[in-house]
N, C-alpha and C positions, 0 to 999 in steps of 0.2 A: 512623581506618581499622581499628579493632579489630573483634573478633567472629570468629565461625567462618567461614573462607574458603569452606567448602562451601556456605554460605548466601548468599553475596554475589550470585549470579545472580538471586535472588528479586526484588531491587529492580528491576533492568533488565527482568525478565520482567513485573512488575506495570505498570511504566511503559509498556512496549511494548503490553501489553494495553489500557491506557487509551488509548494513541494509536490503536489499531485501532478502538476505539469512537468516538473523535472523527472518524476518517476515515469511519466509516459515516454521519455526518451529511451528507456531501457528496451522496450519491445522492438523499436526500429533498429537499434544498435545490435541487439542480439540476433535479429534477422540478418544483418550485414555480416556478423561474425560467422554464421553458418556452422555451428558446432553442436555437440550433443547437450541435452539438458543438464547433465551432471557437470560437464566441463564449464558451461556458462554459469550455472549456479555457484559452483565452487569458486571460480576465479572472480566473479563479481563481488563475493564476500571477502576473499583473501586480499585482493588488490585494494580494497577500501580500508582495511584494518590499520595501516600505517597513519593515514590521515585521521581516522577516527580516534586513534591512540593519542594523538596530539591534542585534539579537542577535549577528549575525556580527561587528559592530564590537566588541562586548564581548568576544567570544571572541578576536578579533585582539589586543586590548589585553592580555588576561590571558595569552595564549599567543603563539606565533609566527604570522606571516602565512601564508596558504596557499602551499604550494610549487607553482610553475608546472608541475612534472612531474606533479601530481595533476589538472591541468585536463582532459586528454583523457578520463579515465575519468569525471569529473563531467559534462562536456559530453555524453558518450555516454549516460550515465544519463538526462540530460534529454531527449535525442532519444527514447529508448525510453519514457520516462514520457508524453511527448506522444503517441506512437503508441498507447499503452494507453488514454489518455483519449479520443482521437478514435475509435479503433476500437470500444471498448466502448460508448460513448454511441450510436454508429451501430447496433451490434448489438442494443441494447435495442429499438429500433424495428423492426428487421428480423426478429428471431427471438424477441422477448419478453424481459422482464426475468428470468424464471426460468432459462431455458437459458443465457442469456448470463452470468448470475451463476455458474452451476455451472461453465461452461467456463473462465471467467477465473480461478477459484479452483483450477485445477489447478497454480497456482504452488506449492501445498503440496508438490507433487512436483518441479516444475521447479527451484526454488531449491536444495534440497538436492542435486539431481542436478548442477547447475552447480558447487556448492561441492565436491562429491566428484570431479567430473571435472577441475576446474581446480586446486583447492587440496588435494586429497587428503583432504578432511574425511570422517570416517566417518559413517555413517547408522545409528543403532541399530535393531535389529529391532523393538523396541517401537513406534517411530514408524512403521515400515513397516506393522505390523499394524493401527495405528489410522487410517491414511490412508483406507481404504475407508469406515470409519465416518464420518469427517469429511466426505468427499465426499457420502455419502448424506445427512448432516445438512444440507449446503448445498442439495442438491436438494430436500429437504423444506421447508426454510426459504424457499427462493426461490419456492415454489409450483409447481414443475415437475410434481409428481404431480397437482396440482389443475388442470392445464391452462395452466400459465404459459409453455408453449413457443410460444404463438400469436404470429404477427408478420406483417409485410407481405411478407417475402422470406426464408423459412427457409434456403434454400441459401446465399445470400450472407451472411445473418446468422450462420450457423454458421462460415463462413470468417472473417468479421470477428472473431467471438468467439475463435476459435482463434489468430488473429494477435495479438489483444489479450492473450490469455493468455501468448503467447510474449514479447511486449514487457514485460508485467507482471513475468514471472519474471526477465528480464535486468535490468530496472530495479531490482528488489529486491536482486538479487545485487550489482550495481554500487553501489547505495546503501550496502549493508552493508559492502562492501569499502573504499569511499572513506572511510568513517567510522572505519576502523582507524588512520588517520594521526594522530589526536589533534586534528583540526580538522573535526569533523563538521558544525558549523553553517556554516562558510565553504564547505565542499564542497556542502552542501545548497543554499545560496544560488545557487551556480553551476548546480546541477541545475535549480532552478526557473526561473532566468533563461533557461537554454537551452530548457527545456520551453515557456516562454511564446513564445519566438521561433519555435520549430518549430510550435507550435499555431497561431500567426498565419498562418505560411506554408502549413501543411498545410490548416488550416480554410478559408483563402481559396480554395484550389484545390478544396476538397471541401465543397460545400454552403454556402460562404461564412462570413464573419465580420462581425457587426454591430458596428461601433465605436461606435454610439450606440444601445444597446438600451433606454434609458429607465431612470428611477430605480427602478422596481419590480424589473426584472431585476438591475440593479446591486446593489440592496439584498440580494437573495438571494445573489448571487455574492460579496458581501462576507462573508456568513455562511460560504459555502463556503471562502473564502480564510482566514478567521480560524480557524474550527473544524477544517476538514480539512487545509488546506495548511500553516498555521503551527503550530497546536498538535498535530494528529494526526500528520502526516507528520514533523514535527520530532522528536517523541518516538520515532517509528519509526527515524528516521535516527541519532539519538544513542544509542539503546539496542540496536538490532539488532547492532551490531559486538561487543557485550559478551556475546552469546549464541550458542550453536551455531545453524547455519543452519536446522536442522529445527525448532528451538524457535520461532524468529522466524516461520517460515512457518506453523506451527500456530497461533500466537497471532493472526496476521492473519486467520485464519478467523473470528474474532470479529466481523469487519466485517458480514457479512450478518445476524448476530444483532442488532447495534446498529441496523442499518437497519430491521429488522422491528419492534423496540420503538419507534423513533422514528416510524415510519409509523403505528403504533397511536395514539401520543400526538398527533402533529401532524396527520396526514391522517385520523385517526379510522378507520383500517382495522383490522378485527378479524381477528387471526390465527386460522387454523384449528388444529385439534388436531394435524394432521400438521406444520404449521409450528412449533408449540411443541415437538413431539417432535424435529424437526430441530434446533432451537436447543439442546436438551438434549444431543443427540449431538455437536454441534459443541463445546460447552463441555467436555463429558466428554473428547472426543478431544484438545482443546488442552491440557487438564490432564494426563491420564494418559500422553499420548505424549511429554511432555517433563518429567515431574516429578522425574526423577533427573538433576539437572544436575551434581551432584558438583563444583561449582566449575569446570567446563570453560569454556574460552575459545574464541573463534571461530577463532583462528589457530594451533591446535596444530601443524598441519603445518609452519608456518613458524617455530615456536618463540617466538612473541610471547606474553609473559606479561601485560602491561598495555598494550594498544594505545593507550589514551588518553594515555599519557605517553611514548611513544616518538617521538623526532624522526625525520624522514625521512632 
């Protein structure tokens, strides 16, 4: 545990950034699956549960079991995660992938605001100054300037995208907060289990859920489950509690960059110059808005020094 304490957050920041890139795999694989929002959301959760159960069991063996008092927050996070998945997938069709991606990424503002309002966590001016640059980068990367706002129902799509952004912000805030108890994997398992149930119920009522989508669809959704839900979001869940909220929110802006690169490799889509410029702006904003971590922890307002070792 030696070394300069001011440099310790670099590890969690790198791991969270890698997690964000793994999460970006989900959008491309879901596009290849070509199924309904409810089907994709339900199976990406259910297919990930066996692997998450193994990792959660290891954490339970090494540490204490999950405290029941932590269940409500984890269950609530799962509800909002399901809402985000269902609403955003629907918004892509209605308003286009470009605008829906831009709107949902206002989490870069929403998460720090929630942490400030509820936990009293400060938001540096440096981060506030870089937020417009990152949002511009997302707009360019998503192809919004090149006509990416087309869709079947722009009005409803915008409403769904805004609701998805709200759900996404609350989910990220709760995911980060439940991870400060020292049992992030067990908490995350509960989050995904709850999200799967809500996706099944919500998807069944909204455009339906195909319980037998076929081997091709299941194959792509297994990829979503492993790369996005298990590896990607698990890295986010275990490392975001170790960082200030604004840093985690900024690093998650790498998701559209990863999706752009993967689309070029897998779907053979050629990014435009503006999309490449947008990617550079996102990376620069994510780096410069939070490069002065100074060993800060996420729960300064509550006086927690090492949340991973504090028992409830």
